[in-house]
C-alpha positions in Angstrom: -15.5 2.5 -6.9 -16.2 1.5 -10.0 -17.5 -0.8 -12.6 -14.3 -2.8 -14.0 -14.7 -2.4 -17.8 -15.7 -5.3 -20.3 -18.7 -6.4 -18.2 -22.3 -6.2 -19.2 -25.5 -7.2 -18.0 -27.9 -9.2 -20.8 -31.3 -10.3 -20.6 -30.6 -14.6 -21.7 -33.8 -16.8 -21.4 -35.2 -14.3 -19.0 -32.5 -14.2 -16.2 -30.1 -11.4 -15.9 -26.2 -12.2 -15.9 -23.4 -10.0 -15.8 -21.1 -11.2 -18.9 -17.5 -11.0 -20.2 -16.8 -9.3 -23.5 -13.4 -8.4 -24.8 -9.3 -9.9 -24.5 -9.1 -8.0 -21.8 -11.1 -8.9 -19.2 -10.3 -11.2 -16.3 -10.7 -15.2 -16.7 -14.6 -15.8 -16.7 -15.0 -18.8 -17.4 -19.0 -19.2 -16.2 -22.0 -16.5 -15.7 -23.0 -14.6 -13.2 -26.4 -14.5 -12.2 -28.3 -11.6 -10.6 -31.8 -11.1 -9.0 -34.2 -8.0 -9.7 -32.3 -6.1 -7.2 -29.0 -6.9 -7.9 -29.3 -6.4 -11.5 -31.0 -2.6 -10.8 -27.8 -1.9 -9.0 -25.9 -3.2 -11.7 -27.5 -1.0 -14.2 -27.1 2.1 -11.5 -23.2 1.6 -10.8 -23.4 1.5 -15.0 -24.8 5.0 -15.2 -23.3 6.4 -12.4 -19.7 5.6 -13.6 -17.8 6.7 -9.8 -20.2 5.2 -7.3 -20.2 4.6 -3.3 -22.1 2.5 -1.4 -24.3 5.2 0.4 -25.5 6.2 -3.0 -26.4 2.6 -4.1 -28.2 1.9 -0.8 -30.6 5.6 -1.6 -31.0 4.0 -5.1 -32.5 0.5 -3.0 -34.5 2.7 -0.7 -35.7 4.8 -3.6 -36.7 1.8 -5.4 -38.1 -1.0 -3.2 -39.8 -1.0 0.2 -36.2 -1.2 2.6 -34.9 0.8 5.1 -31.5 3.1 5.1 -29.8 0.6 7.4 -30.4 -2.9 5.5 -30.2 -1.3 2.1 -26.5 0.1 3.0 -25.5 -3.7 5.0 -27.0 -5.7 1.8 -24.8 -3.4 -0.7 -22.1 -3.8 1.5 -22.6 -7.5 1.3 -22.8 -7.7 -2.4 -19.8 -4.6 -3.5 -17.3 -6.8 -1.2 -18.2 -10.4 -3.5 -17.9 -8.2 -6.6 -15.4 -6.6 -5.9 -13.8 -11.0 -4.6 -15.0 -12.3 -8.3 -13.4 -9.0 -10.2 -15.9 -7.0 -11.8 -15.5 -3.7 -9.9 -12.9 -1.9 -8.8 
């Protein structure tokens, strides 16, 4: 998987949000607000380029007090939502 071009993480009034930039992105009528761990994962996929759910789960385990199985389950749910709204492919 990889991040679709045209989406960036910004800090807006102390809240982490993903914003669409440029003319060739999907219709994105609102900001996508992220919690701390989701923002961390967005930053990870920005750095990684191509990534897997397993890689992101490992990153969560390294940076948060979470077990591998729970991290992988949570990452898969998040990635499914991000695919559904069209910010990763």
